Each structure stands twice: as structure tokens, then as C-alpha cells.
Short mmCIF file of the C-alpha atoms (twelve columns), coordinates in Angstrom:
data_MODEL
# 
_entry.id   MODEL 
# 
loop_
_atom_site.group_PDB 
_atom_site.id 
_atom_site.type_symbol 
_atom_site.label_atom_id 
_atom_site.label_alt_id 
_atom_site.label_comp_id 
_atom_site.label_asym_id 
_atom_site.label_seq_id 
_atom_site.Cartn_x 
_atom_site.Cartn_y 
_atom_site.Cartn_z 
_atom_site.pdbx_PDB_model_num 
ATOM 1   C CA . MET A 1   -52.597 -27.731 46.195  1 
ATOM 2   C CA . ALA A 2   -56.322 -27.394 46.848  1 
ATOM 3   C CA . GLU A 3   -56.105 -23.677 46.110  1 
ATOM 4   C CA . THR A 4   -54.580 -24.338 42.691  1 
ATOM 5   C CA . THR A 5   -57.306 -26.827 41.854  1 
ATOM 6   C CA . SER A 6   -60.010 -24.338 42.774  1 
ATOM 7   C CA . LEU A 7   -58.506 -21.819 40.376  1 
ATOM 8   C CA . ASP A 8   -58.044 -24.298 37.537  1 
ATOM 9   C CA . GLY A 9   -61.703 -25.375 37.662  1 
ATOM 10  C CA . PRO A 10  -63.262 -22.029 36.677  1 
ATOM 11  C CA . ARG A 11  -60.466 -21.431 34.163  1 
ATOM 12  C CA . GLU A 12  -61.086 -24.741 32.390  1 
ATOM 13  C CA . HIS A 13  -64.835 -24.180 32.577  1 
ATOM 14  C CA . GLY A 14  -64.438 -20.763 30.958  1 
ATOM 15  C CA . LYS A 15  -62.224 -22.179 28.201  1 
ATOM 16  C CA . LEU A 16  -64.811 -24.882 27.513  1 
ATOM 17  C CA . TRP A 17  -67.549 -22.295 26.992  1 
ATOM 18  C CA . LYS A 18  -65.225 -20.232 24.792  1 
ATOM 19  C CA . GLY A 19  -64.661 -23.350 22.708  1 
ATOM 20  C CA . VAL A 20  -68.393 -24.016 22.452  1 
ATOM 21  C CA . PHE A 21  -68.922 -20.373 21.400  1 
ATOM 22  C CA . ALA A 22  -66.205 -20.580 18.720  1 
ATOM 23  C CA . VAL A 23  -67.350 -23.907 17.279  1 
ATOM 24  C CA . ALA A 24  -71.042 -22.918 17.295  1 
ATOM 25  C CA . GLY A 25  -70.247 -19.577 15.649  1 
ATOM 26  C CA . ILE A 26  -68.083 -20.976 12.866  1 
ATOM 27  C CA . MET A 27  -70.283 -23.987 12.165  1 
ATOM 28  C CA . SER A 28  -73.552 -22.041 12.131  1 
ATOM 29  C CA . THR A 29  -72.331 -19.149 9.958   1 
ATOM 30  C CA . LEU A 30  -70.296 -21.090 7.415   1 
ATOM 31  C CA . VAL A 31  -72.688 -24.026 7.085   1 
ATOM 32  C CA . THR A 32  -75.494 -21.492 6.557   1 
ATOM 33  C CA . TYR A 33  -73.288 -19.710 4.016   1 
ATOM 34  C CA . GLY A 34  -72.695 -22.934 2.105   1 
ATOM 35  C CA . VAL A 35  -76.385 -23.861 1.983   1 
ATOM 36  C CA . LEU A 36  -77.371 -20.332 0.919   1 
ATOM 37  C CA . GLN A 37  -74.871 -20.068 -1.924  1 
ATOM 38  C CA . GLU A 38  -76.067 -23.376 -3.339  1 
ATOM 39  C CA . LYS A 39  -79.695 -22.337 -2.995  1 
ATOM 40  C CA . ILE A 40  -79.133 -18.959 -4.680  1 
ATOM 41  C CA . MET A 41  -77.224 -20.381 -7.648  1 
ATOM 42  C CA . ARG A 42  -79.063 -23.699 -8.143  1 
ATOM 43  C CA . VAL A 43  -82.679 -23.351 -6.981  1 
ATOM 44  C CA . PRO A 44  -85.229 -21.412 -9.103  1 
ATOM 45  C CA . TYR A 45  -87.138 -18.481 -7.588  1 
ATOM 46  C CA . GLY A 46  -90.749 -17.367 -7.931  1 
ATOM 47  C CA . ASP A 47  -93.678 -18.653 -9.946  1 
ATOM 48  C CA . ASP A 48  -91.654 -18.229 -13.150 1 
ATOM 49  C CA . HIS A 49  -89.000 -20.620 -11.798 1 
ATOM 50  C CA . ALA A 50  -86.211 -18.224 -12.758 1 
ATOM 51  C CA . PHE A 51  -82.576 -18.900 -11.865 1 
ATOM 52  C CA . PHE A 52  -80.352 -16.195 -10.393 1 
ATOM 53  C CA . LYS A 53  -77.421 -15.863 -12.828 1 
ATOM 54  C CA . TYR A 54  -75.487 -12.823 -11.607 1 
ATOM 55  C CA . SER A 55  -72.659 -14.211 -9.481  1 
ATOM 56  C CA . LEU A 56  -70.713 -10.924 -9.614  1 
ATOM 57  C CA . PHE A 57  -73.676 -9.222  -7.936  1 
ATOM 58  C CA . LEU A 58  -73.278 -11.604 -4.979  1 
ATOM 59  C CA . VAL A 59  -69.616 -10.611 -4.764  1 
ATOM 60  C CA . LEU A 60  -70.627 -6.922  -4.717  1 
ATOM 61  C CA . CYS A 61  -73.195 -7.425  -1.931  1 
ATOM 62  C CA . ASN A 62  -70.769 -9.448  0.206   1 
ATOM 63  C CA . ARG A 63  -67.950 -6.933  -0.211  1 
ATOM 64  C CA . ILE A 64  -70.137 -3.905  0.534   1 
ATOM 65  C CA . THR A 65  -71.230 -5.477  3.823   1 
ATOM 66  C CA . THR A 66  -67.696 -6.481  4.817   1 
ATOM 67  C CA . SER A 67  -66.191 -3.145  3.810   1 
ATOM 68  C CA . ALA A 68  -68.729 -1.251  5.921   1 
ATOM 69  C CA . ILE A 69  -68.139 -3.482  8.969   1 
ATOM 70  C CA . SER A 70  -64.334 -3.281  8.711   1 
ATOM 71  C CA . ALA A 71  -64.476 0.515   8.323   1 
ATOM 72  C CA . GLY A 72  -66.684 0.690   11.407  1 
ATOM 73  C CA . ALA A 73  -64.197 -1.492  13.325  1 
ATOM 74  C CA . LEU A 74  -61.309 0.804   12.376  1 
ATOM 75  C CA . ILE A 75  -63.215 3.954   13.336  1 
ATOM 76  C CA . SER A 76  -64.526 2.554   16.634  1 
ATOM 77  C CA . SER A 77  -61.015 1.472   17.630  1 
ATOM 78  C CA . LYS A 78  -59.733 4.928   16.618  1 
ATOM 79  C CA . LYS A 79  -57.291 3.479   14.127  1 
ATOM 80  C CA . ALA A 80  -56.293 5.328   10.973  1 
ATOM 81  C CA . LEU A 81  -58.130 4.629   7.751   1 
ATOM 82  C CA . ASN A 82  -55.053 5.537   5.712   1 
ATOM 83  C CA . PRO A 83  -53.698 2.731   3.492   1 
ATOM 84  C CA . VAL A 84  -50.528 1.127   4.833   1 
ATOM 85  C CA . ALA A 85  -49.451 -0.410  1.508   1 
ATOM 86  C CA . PRO A 86  -49.704 1.038   -2.037  1 
ATOM 87  C CA . ILE A 87  -53.278 0.860   -3.288  1 
ATOM 88  C CA . TYR A 88  -52.314 -1.264  -6.281  1 
ATOM 89  C CA . LYS A 89  -51.231 -4.083  -3.932  1 
ATOM 90  C CA . TYR A 90  -54.634 -4.079  -2.247  1 
ATOM 91  C CA . GLY A 91  -56.097 -4.042  -5.758  1 
ATOM 92  C CA . LEU A 92  -54.058 -7.082  -6.788  1 
ATOM 93  C CA . VAL A 93  -55.420 -9.074  -3.835  1 
ATOM 94  C CA . SER A 94  -58.884 -7.774  -4.657  1 
ATOM 95  C CA . VAL A 95  -58.731 -8.844  -8.318  1 
ATOM 96  C CA . SER A 96  -57.609 -12.384 -7.483  1 
ATOM 97  C CA . ASN A 97  -60.193 -12.497 -4.697  1 
ATOM 98  C CA . ILE A 98  -63.021 -11.485 -7.040  1 
ATOM 99  C CA . LEU A 99  -61.922 -14.080 -9.595  1 
ATOM 100 C CA . THR A 100 -61.801 -16.682 -6.799  1 
ATOM 101 C CA . THR A 101 -65.311 -15.963 -5.557  1 
ATOM 102 C CA . THR A 102 -66.790 -15.590 -9.056  1 
ATOM 103 C CA . CYS A 103 -65.370 -18.977 -10.092 1 
ATOM 104 C CA . GLN A 104 -66.818 -20.440 -6.880  1 
ATOM 105 C CA . TYR A 105 -70.333 -19.134 -7.551  1 
ATOM 106 C CA . GLU A 106 -70.263 -19.873 -11.289 1 
ATOM 107 C CA . ALA A 107 -69.096 -23.450 -10.667 1 
ATOM 108 C CA . LEU A 108 -72.309 -24.113 -8.719  1 
ATOM 109 C CA . LYS A 109 -74.195 -23.814 -12.009 1 
ATOM 110 C CA . TYR A 110 -72.412 -26.925 -13.231 1 
ATOM 111 C CA . VAL A 111 -71.286 -28.998 -10.226 1 
ATOM 112 C CA . SER A 112 -73.035 -29.858 -6.994  1 
ATOM 113 C CA . PHE A 113 -72.068 -28.295 -3.667  1 
ATOM 114 C CA . PRO A 114 -70.577 -31.566 -2.310  1 
ATOM 115 C CA . VAL A 115 -68.312 -31.791 -5.369  1 
ATOM 116 C CA . GLN A 116 -67.278 -28.158 -4.965  1 
ATOM 117 C CA . THR A 117 -66.610 -28.499 -1.230  1 
ATOM 118 C CA . LEU A 118 -64.446 -31.592 -1.685  1 
ATOM 119 C CA . ALA A 119 -62.539 -29.843 -4.472  1 
ATOM 120 C CA . LYS A 120 -61.821 -26.929 -2.117  1 
ATOM 121 C CA . CYS A 121 -59.936 -29.321 0.131   1 
ATOM 122 C CA . ALA A 122 -57.296 -29.549 -2.611  1 
ATOM 123 C CA . LYS A 123 -56.385 -25.880 -2.149  1 
ATOM 124 C CA . MET A 124 -53.187 -26.908 -0.310  1 
ATOM 125 C CA . ILE A 125 -51.646 -27.743 -3.699  1 
ATOM 126 C CA . PRO A 126 -51.915 -24.264 -5.292  1 
ATOM 127 C CA . VAL A 127 -50.979 -22.708 -1.933  1 
ATOM 128 C CA . MET A 128 -47.788 -24.778 -1.934  1 
ATOM 129 C CA . VAL A 129 -47.075 -23.857 -5.563  1 
ATOM 130 C CA . TRP A 130 -47.618 -20.119 -5.004  1 
ATOM 131 C CA . GLY A 131 -45.748 -20.292 -1.691  1 
ATOM 132 C CA . THR A 132 -42.731 -21.706 -3.521  1 
ATOM 133 C CA . ILE A 133 -42.934 -19.079 -6.293  1 
ATOM 134 C CA . ILE A 134 -43.801 -15.961 -4.266  1 
ATOM 135 C CA . MET A 135 -42.446 -16.670 -0.774  1 
ATOM 136 C CA . GLN A 136 -39.621 -19.109 -1.683  1 
ATOM 137 C CA . LYS A 137 -41.007 -21.528 0.913   1 
ATOM 138 C CA . LYS A 138 -39.837 -25.127 1.212   1 
ATOM 139 C CA . TYR A 139 -42.165 -27.972 2.158   1 
ATOM 140 C CA . LYS A 140 -41.555 -31.403 3.640   1 
ATOM 141 C CA . GLY A 141 -42.125 -34.638 1.795   1 
ATOM 142 C CA . ARG A 142 -45.030 -35.375 4.143   1 
ATOM 143 C CA . ASP A 143 -46.786 -32.190 2.948   1 
ATOM 144 C CA . TYR A 144 -46.545 -33.324 -0.667  1 
ATOM 145 C CA . LEU A 145 -47.824 -36.806 0.291   1 
ATOM 146 C CA . PHE A 146 -50.937 -35.455 1.981   1 
ATOM 147 C CA . ALA A 147 -51.517 -33.027 -0.897  1 
ATOM 148 C CA . PHE A 148 -51.340 -35.979 -3.307  1 
ATOM 149 C CA . LEU A 149 -53.769 -38.065 -1.229  1 
ATOM 150 C CA . VAL A 150 -56.266 -35.186 -1.024  1 
ATOM 151 C CA . THR A 151 -56.023 -34.714 -4.795  1 
ATOM 152 C CA . VAL A 152 -56.668 -38.427 -5.384  1 
ATOM 153 C CA . GLY A 153 -59.673 -38.352 -3.034  1 
ATOM 154 C CA . CYS A 154 -61.122 -35.272 -4.742  1 
ATOM 155 C CA . SER A 155 -60.589 -36.814 -8.178  1 
ATOM 156 C CA . ILE A 156 -62.443 -39.984 -7.141  1 
ATOM 157 C CA . PHE A 157 -65.318 -37.915 -5.743  1 
ATOM 158 C CA . ILE A 158 -65.638 -35.856 -8.949  1 
ATOM 159 C CA . LEU A 159 -65.163 -38.679 -11.473 1 
ATOM 160 C CA . TYR A 160 -67.554 -41.232 -9.930  1 
ATOM 161 C CA . PRO A 161 -70.958 -39.588 -9.387  1 
ATOM 162 C CA . VAL A 162 -74.187 -41.558 -9.130  1 
ATOM 163 C CA . GLY A 163 -75.575 -42.389 -12.536 1 
ATOM 164 C CA . SER A 164 -74.531 -40.320 -15.552 1 
ATOM 165 C CA . ASP A 165 -71.554 -37.988 -15.417 1 
ATOM 166 C CA . PHE A 166 -73.830 -35.228 -16.604 1 
ATOM 167 C CA . GLY A 167 -76.970 -34.046 -14.931 1 
ATOM 168 C CA . PRO A 168 -80.184 -32.771 -16.461 1 
ATOM 169 C CA . THR A 169 -80.159 -29.547 -18.426 1 
ATOM 170 C CA . ASP A 170 -81.818 -26.457 -16.976 1 
ATOM 171 C CA . ALA A 171 -82.512 -22.766 -17.598 1 
ATOM 172 C CA . PHE A 172 -78.799 -22.214 -18.289 1 
ATOM 173 C CA . GLY A 173 -79.122 -24.592 -21.234 1 
ATOM 174 C CA . LYS A 174 -76.291 -26.841 -19.972 1 
ATOM 175 C CA . ALA A 175 -75.869 -29.915 -17.863 1 
ATOM 176 C CA . ARG A 176 -75.617 -28.995 -14.205 1 
ATOM 177 C CA . GLU A 177 -73.495 -31.840 -12.871 1 
ATOM 178 C CA . ASN A 178 -69.774 -32.467 -13.289 1 
ATOM 179 C CA . THR A 179 -69.254 -30.807 -16.677 1 
ATOM 180 C CA . ILE A 180 -65.782 -30.034 -17.941 1 
ATOM 181 C CA . TRP A 181 -66.600 -26.337 -17.622 1 
ATOM 182 C CA . GLY A 182 -67.598 -26.777 -13.992 1 
ATOM 183 C CA . VAL A 183 -64.372 -28.608 -13.179 1 
ATOM 184 C CA . SER A 184 -62.396 -25.933 -15.051 1 
ATOM 185 C CA . LEU A 185 -64.041 -23.248 -12.918 1 
ATOM 186 C CA . MET A 186 -63.062 -25.133 -9.774  1 
ATOM 187 C CA . ILE A 187 -59.459 -25.359 -10.997 1 
ATOM 188 C CA . GLY A 188 -59.576 -21.599 -11.604 1 
ATOM 189 C CA . TYR A 189 -60.981 -21.125 -8.101  1 
ATOM 190 C CA . LEU A 190 -58.155 -23.146 -6.540  1 
ATOM 191 C CA . GLY A 191 -55.466 -21.304 -8.507  1 
ATOM 192 C CA . PHE A 192 -56.753 -17.805 -7.737  1 
ATOM 193 C CA . ASP A 193 -57.490 -18.706 -4.111  1 
ATOM 194 C CA . GLY A 194 -53.953 -19.989 -3.605  1 
ATOM 195 C CA . PHE A 195 -52.508 -16.770 -5.028  1 
ATOM 196 C CA . THR A 196 -54.830 -14.615 -2.881  1 
ATOM 197 C CA . SER A 197 -53.894 -16.215 0.427   1 
ATOM 198 C CA . THR A 198 -50.170 -16.317 -0.413  1 
ATOM 199 C CA . PHE A 199 -50.048 -12.673 -1.512  1 
ATOM 200 C CA . GLN A 200 -52.005 -11.645 1.596   1 
ATOM 201 C CA . ASP A 201 -49.351 -13.419 3.652   1 
ATOM 202 C CA . LYS A 202 -46.623 -11.516 1.776   1 
ATOM 203 C CA . LEU A 203 -48.496 -8.244  2.308   1 
ATOM 204 C CA . PHE A 204 -48.728 -8.779  6.072   1 
ATOM 205 C CA . LYS A 205 -45.030 -9.646  6.289   1 
ATOM 206 C CA . GLY A 206 -43.917 -6.715  4.151   1 
ATOM 207 C CA . TYR A 207 -45.938 -4.040  5.985   1 
ATOM 208 C CA . ASP A 208 -46.933 -3.359  9.572   1 
ATOM 209 C CA . MET A 209 -50.586 -3.911  8.698   1 
ATOM 210 C CA . GLU A 210 -53.624 -4.396  10.944  1 
ATOM 211 C CA . ILE A 211 -56.081 -7.058  9.765   1 
ATOM 212 C CA . HIS A 212 -59.036 -4.667  9.455   1 
ATOM 213 C CA . ASN A 213 -56.932 -2.285  7.366   1 
ATOM 214 C CA . GLN A 214 -56.269 -4.976  4.773   1 
ATOM 215 C CA . ILE A 215 -59.859 -6.187  4.861   1 
ATOM 216 C CA . PHE A 216 -61.235 -2.660  4.369   1 
ATOM 217 C CA . TYR A 217 -59.046 -1.681  1.404   1 
ATOM 218 C CA . THR A 218 -59.227 -5.097  -0.235  1 
ATOM 219 C CA . THR A 219 -63.016 -5.246  -0.016  1 
ATOM 220 C CA . PHE A 220 -63.360 -1.570  -1.012  1 
ATOM 221 C CA . CYS A 221 -61.341 -2.272  -4.164  1 
ATOM 222 C CA . SER A 222 -63.522 -5.342  -4.711  1 
ATOM 223 C CA . CYS A 223 -66.644 -3.175  -4.477  1 
ATOM 224 C CA . VAL A 224 -65.321 -0.812  -7.153  1 
ATOM 225 C CA . LEU A 225 -64.148 -3.616  -9.442  1 
ATOM 226 C CA . SER A 226 -67.265 -5.779  -9.131  1 
ATOM 227 C CA . LEU A 227 -69.551 -2.753  -9.636  1 
ATOM 228 C CA . THR A 228 -67.548 -1.779  -12.731 1 
ATOM 229 C CA . GLY A 229 -67.743 -5.335  -14.042 1 
ATOM 230 C CA . LEU A 230 -71.508 -5.469  -13.561 1 
ATOM 231 C CA . ILE A 231 -71.963 -2.154  -15.385 1 
ATOM 232 C CA . LEU A 232 -69.683 -3.113  -18.299 1 
ATOM 233 C CA . GLN A 233 -71.478 -6.452  -18.707 1 
ATOM 234 C CA . GLY A 234 -74.878 -4.796  -18.479 1 
ATOM 235 C CA . GLN A 235 -75.829 -7.007  -15.537 1 
ATOM 236 C CA . LEU A 236 -76.315 -4.453  -12.747 1 
ATOM 237 C CA . ILE A 237 -79.864 -3.377  -13.649 1 
ATOM 238 C CA . PRO A 238 -81.067 -6.924  -14.511 1 
ATOM 239 C CA . ALA A 239 -79.648 -8.204  -11.204 1 
ATOM 240 C CA . ILE A 240 -81.388 -5.456  -9.230  1 
ATOM 241 C CA . GLN A 241 -84.624 -6.089  -11.114 1 
ATOM 242 C CA . PHE A 242 -84.410 -9.820  -10.416 1 
ATOM 243 C CA . VAL A 243 -83.872 -9.259  -6.706  1 
ATOM 244 C CA . ALA A 244 -86.629 -6.631  -6.575  1 
ATOM 245 C CA . SER A 245 -89.124 -9.004  -8.217  1 
ATOM 246 C CA . HIS A 246 -88.127 -11.999 -6.081  1 
ATOM 247 C CA . ASN A 247 -88.294 -11.069 -2.414  1 
ATOM 248 C CA . ASP A 248 -87.070 -14.470 -1.243  1 
ATOM 249 C CA . CYS A 249 -83.919 -14.011 -3.341  1 
ATOM 250 C CA . PHE A 250 -83.332 -10.596 -1.739  1 
ATOM 251 C CA . PHE A 251 -83.635 -12.175 1.710   1 
ATOM 252 C CA . ASP A 252 -81.212 -14.988 0.786   1 
ATOM 253 C CA . ILE A 253 -78.591 -12.538 -0.546  1 
ATOM 254 C CA . ALA A 254 -78.914 -10.286 2.517   1 
ATOM 255 C CA . LEU A 255 -78.532 -13.289 4.824   1 
ATOM 256 C CA . LEU A 256 -75.595 -14.596 2.764   1 
ATOM 257 C CA . SER A 257 -73.733 -11.281 3.143   1 
ATOM 258 C CA . THR A 258 -74.538 -11.138 6.862   1 
ATOM 259 C CA . VAL A 259 -73.316 -14.638 7.732   1 
ATOM 260 C CA . ALA A 260 -70.228 -14.172 5.531   1 
ATOM 261 C CA . THR A 261 -69.259 -11.090 7.528   1 
ATOM 262 C CA . ALA A 262 -70.175 -12.626 10.899  1 
ATOM 263 C CA . SER A 263 -68.050 -15.683 10.167  1 
ATOM 264 C CA . GLN A 264 -64.966 -13.454 9.906   1 
ATOM 265 C CA . PHE A 265 -65.450 -12.471 13.555  1 
ATOM 266 C CA . PHE A 266 -65.684 -16.076 14.695  1 
ATOM 267 C CA . ILE A 267 -62.662 -17.069 12.587  1 
ATOM 268 C CA . SER A 268 -60.499 -14.291 14.055  1 
ATOM 269 C CA . TYR A 269 -61.730 -15.072 17.589  1 
ATOM 270 C CA . THR A 270 -60.968 -18.793 17.228  1 
ATOM 271 C CA . ILE A 271 -57.465 -18.280 15.838  1 
ATOM 272 C CA . ARG A 272 -56.642 -15.701 18.524  1 
ATOM 273 C CA . THR A 273 -58.023 -17.856 21.371  1 
ATOM 274 C CA . PHE A 274 -57.156 -21.436 20.365  1 
ATOM 275 C CA . GLY A 275 -54.640 -21.184 17.514  1 
ATOM 276 C CA . ALA A 276 -54.533 -22.165 13.858  1 
ATOM 277 C CA . LEU A 277 -54.557 -25.953 14.409  1 
ATOM 278 C CA . THR A 278 -57.849 -25.909 16.312  1 
ATOM 279 C CA . PHE A 279 -59.292 -23.583 13.679  1 
ATOM 280 C CA . ALA A 280 -58.192 -25.913 10.868  1 
ATOM 281 C CA . THR A 281 -59.817 -28.874 12.641  1 
ATOM 282 C CA . ILE A 282 -63.093 -26.976 13.018  1 
ATOM 283 C CA . MET A 283 -62.999 -25.889 9.356   1 
ATOM 284 C CA . THR A 284 -62.417 -29.441 8.131   1 
ATOM 285 C CA . THR A 285 -65.317 -30.684 10.267  1 
ATOM 286 C CA . ARG A 286 -67.445 -27.844 8.942   1 
ATOM 287 C CA . GLN A 287 -66.765 -28.949 5.358   1 
ATOM 288 C CA . LEU A 288 -67.813 -32.499 6.211   1 
ATOM 289 C CA . VAL A 289 -71.015 -31.276 7.892   1 
ATOM 290 C CA . SER A 290 -71.745 -28.983 4.914   1 
ATOM 291 C CA . ILE A 291 -71.472 -31.885 2.494   1 
ATOM 292 C CA . MET A 292 -73.737 -34.116 4.564   1 
ATOM 293 C CA . LEU A 293 -76.310 -31.325 5.006   1 
ATOM 294 C CA . SER A 294 -76.251 -30.509 1.295   1 
ATOM 295 C CA . CYS A 295 -76.736 -34.176 0.375   1 
ATOM 296 C CA . VAL A 296 -79.790 -34.368 2.655   1 
ATOM 297 C CA . TRP A 297 -81.281 -30.933 1.930   1 
ATOM 298 C CA . PHE A 298 -80.779 -30.845 -1.862  1 
ATOM 299 C CA . LYS A 299 -81.006 -34.631 -2.329  1 
ATOM 300 C CA . HIS A 300 -77.531 -35.232 -3.787  1 
ATOM 301 C CA . PRO A 301 -77.055 -39.012 -3.998  1 
ATOM 302 C CA . LEU A 302 -73.512 -40.269 -3.351  1 
ATOM 303 C CA . SER A 303 -71.950 -43.356 -4.937  1 
ATOM 304 C CA . TRP A 304 -69.816 -45.737 -2.895  1 
ATOM 305 C CA . GLU A 305 -66.764 -44.506 -4.840  1 
ATOM 306 C CA . GLN A 306 -67.548 -40.962 -3.715  1 
ATOM 307 C CA . GLY A 307 -67.785 -42.205 -0.141  1 
ATOM 308 C CA . ILE A 308 -64.268 -43.653 -0.463  1 
ATOM 309 C CA . GLY A 309 -63.052 -40.378 -1.970  1 
ATOM 310 C CA . ALA A 310 -64.506 -38.394 0.939   1 
ATOM 311 C CA . VAL A 311 -62.881 -40.734 3.479   1 
ATOM 312 C CA . VAL A 312 -59.489 -40.344 1.739   1 
ATOM 313 C CA . VAL A 313 -59.791 -36.544 1.689   1 
ATOM 314 C CA . PHE A 314 -60.932 -35.979 5.262   1 
ATOM 315 C CA . GLY A 315 -58.759 -38.775 6.639   1 
ATOM 316 C CA . SER A 316 -55.704 -37.145 5.033   1 
ATOM 317 C CA . LEU A 317 -56.644 -33.689 6.316   1 
ATOM 318 C CA . TYR A 318 -57.205 -34.862 9.893   1 
ATOM 319 C CA . ALA A 319 -53.993 -36.927 9.812   1 
ATOM 320 C CA . LYS A 320 -52.042 -33.919 8.544   1 
ATOM 321 C CA . MET A 321 -53.399 -31.730 11.339  1 
ATOM 322 C CA . PHE A 322 -52.787 -34.170 14.176  1 
ATOM 323 C CA . LEU A 323 -49.288 -35.095 12.990  1 
ATOM 324 C CA . ARG A 324 -48.113 -31.520 13.198  1 
ATOM 325 C CA . THR A 325 -45.318 -31.072 15.698  1 
ATOM 326 C CA . THR A 326 -45.359 -27.287 16.076  1 
ATOM 327 C CA . PRO A 327 -47.599 -26.467 19.091  1 
ATOM 328 C CA . ASN A 328 -48.098 -22.774 18.490  1 
ATOM 329 C CA . PRO A 329 -48.800 -21.217 15.087  1 
ATOM 330 C CA . SER A 330 -46.549 -18.487 13.783  1 
ATOM 331 C CA . PRO A 331 -48.015 -15.103 12.800  1 
ATOM 332 C CA . SER A 332 -47.742 -16.063 9.129   1 
ATOM 333 C CA . GLU A 333 -49.714 -19.283 9.806   1 
ATOM 334 C CA . LYS A 334 -52.434 -17.227 11.448  1 
ATOM 335 C CA . VAL A 335 -52.573 -14.962 8.393   1 
ATOM 336 C CA . GLN A 336 -52.659 -18.004 6.127   1 
ATOM 337 C CA . SER A 337 -55.569 -19.469 8.116   1 
ATOM 338 C CA . ARG A 338 -57.537 -16.226 7.927   1 
ATOM 339 C CA . ALA A 339 -56.802 -15.801 4.235   1 
ATOM 340 C CA . SER A 340 -57.825 -19.328 3.285   1 
ATOM 341 C CA . SER A 341 -61.219 -19.202 4.991   1 
ATOM 342 C CA . PRO A 342 -64.528 -19.194 2.951   1 
ATOM 343 C CA . VAL A 343 -64.857 -15.621 3.874   1 
ATOM 344 C CA . LYS A 344 -61.837 -14.354 2.132   1 
ATOM 345 C CA . GLY A 345 -60.418 -11.014 3.061   1 
ATOM 346 C CA . ILE A 346 -63.219 -11.357 3.970   1 
ATOM 347 C CA . PRO A 347 -63.679 -14.268 1.332   1 
ATOM 348 C CA . LEU A 348 -65.749 -16.034 1.157   1 
# 
């Protein structure tokens, strides 16, 4: 008996430190990512107080970094770089992923980061819709109840800001807070994000595919598509010129791409070591911390109605997680958790 106890001690101690490593990694990278994306899209740069307006350029930088890292992972592990699925299927994920991320960045021109983060919590609804359409999945009544409660909480948070529904106008020539266009972009984000994660799940189930293989080809397609989009819109040169003339913006974009890629490692490590439920709990906590940090850092005042909305959202999410009866996640749940992270395929 004493011998067993002596073995359990170091094992539990090691698991504790692994947990600390996972939580610290996810919280630090994704909270940093959230603060950076709000700063890049909402805070003016330089003496001319110019706003960075090229959200597709951020997508390109993030995808180039992730594509290079995933290719390096495949080569170092001596795994084939050949595509497992038809290229057009990677491209389909890539297109929806680009639209997801572009809507996310563009929405920050019109809604605050706390509003956007709370709205992201409602992604379970489009995931359920796409899951029913694409995967023919069936959900329990409890799932629909929690989805409804999260939607109500998000709606309260968006509809009851402090003061006027519309913020001051800026260099974009439009109100920056809670405009109809901003909410529409968030709805587009949720719809495209739900399709992306569901189709990624279908892709993993239909093919014997390694995670880095999907990440590499999806992000490579994203690089090609986002670069093409920038060229066709005539935004590539202006974006490069803006970054070249604003060194602090260049640093922020480089750091954004770095933490986005690093977070994928911590996400995969956490799911592999502790499972999808622990990962979901950490991610929900991370969203709460991100909102609080954004409110303090960027001085976003919250009304008491928004406080109630936040409690409804996070209370529903935590209740949903802790009422789960399945102890170990299935492979498809692990894929779903990876796909729905802020670092998509990679996201973010």
C-alpha cells in the first residue's frame, strides 16, 4: 500500500505541472491574440493616427506562419506532404475559414471586442445546424436549451450597451459600436465558422488524415486565396506600405501570427493530455478573462444588463460542460474542439 502511494505522488505532481503548462500556454497565447487583434483593428497607429484597414492582410500573415510551421512538422516527423483528400476539399475549408476570419476582423471596426467575444459563444447554434445538415447528427433537448440560453445572453449583451447604441464615428466614417453592419458580420462569422468546423470533422472522418496534413493544405490554400484577394482588391501594396511606415503595426502583426500559431500547439497538447472537456472549460474561462482584460485595457464600460447577459452566457456554458455524462471524448469531438478554436485550422 505504501509503495502504491509513493508512485501516485510523483504521478499526480507531474500531471499538476502538465495542467499548469497547458492552462498557462492557452491563456497567455489566446488572451494575447485577442488583445492584439482589437488593438490592430481599433487603435490608430503613428503620428498621423491612421487605422489599419486591411483585414485580409492579417489573414495572409497568419496563414503563412501556420503553413510554414505545419510543413516543418510534417517534414521533421518524416511524414508525406502529399494531399490525402482532393485539393478542392481543402480549398472549401479554406474559403469558409478565410470568410470566417475576415468577418471576425472586419466586425472589430464596428463592435467592441467584448461584444464580439460574447457573440462567439453562440457558435454552438450554427454548429448544430450544420451538423444536422452535413453530418445528419441528432442533438438532445438539453443541447437546444443551452444554445437558446447562450443566444439570449448574447442578445442582451449586444442590445444593452452603456449609453447610445452607436459609438463615435472614426476614420472609417462609421459608428464603431454595435452597428447593424457589425452584428451582420458577426452573424456571418458564426455561420461560416460553424460550416468550417463541421466540414473539417467530415474530412477527418472520410479520410485517414493527420492533423498537420489538413492544417498545411488548408492554410496553404488560404495563403493563395487571401493573396489573390488582396491583389484583386488592390490592397496588397497599400497594406505593405502601411506596415512599412508603422513599425509598431509590423510588430503587432508579427506577434499576432506567432501567438496564433503557438496556441495551436497548446490546444493540441491539452486535448491529447486532458481531453476535450478540460479544453472546453479552459477556453470558456479564457473568453471571460479576455473580456475582462479588454474592458480594463481599452476602457469598455459595461451596463448592468450586459453583466446579466455575460452571467447567462458563461453560466450556461459551464453548466453544459459539467453536466456532460460522457467521460472520454470521441475522436470526432477532439476534431470538433480543434476546429472550433480561435486558431482555426489553424483559425484563428
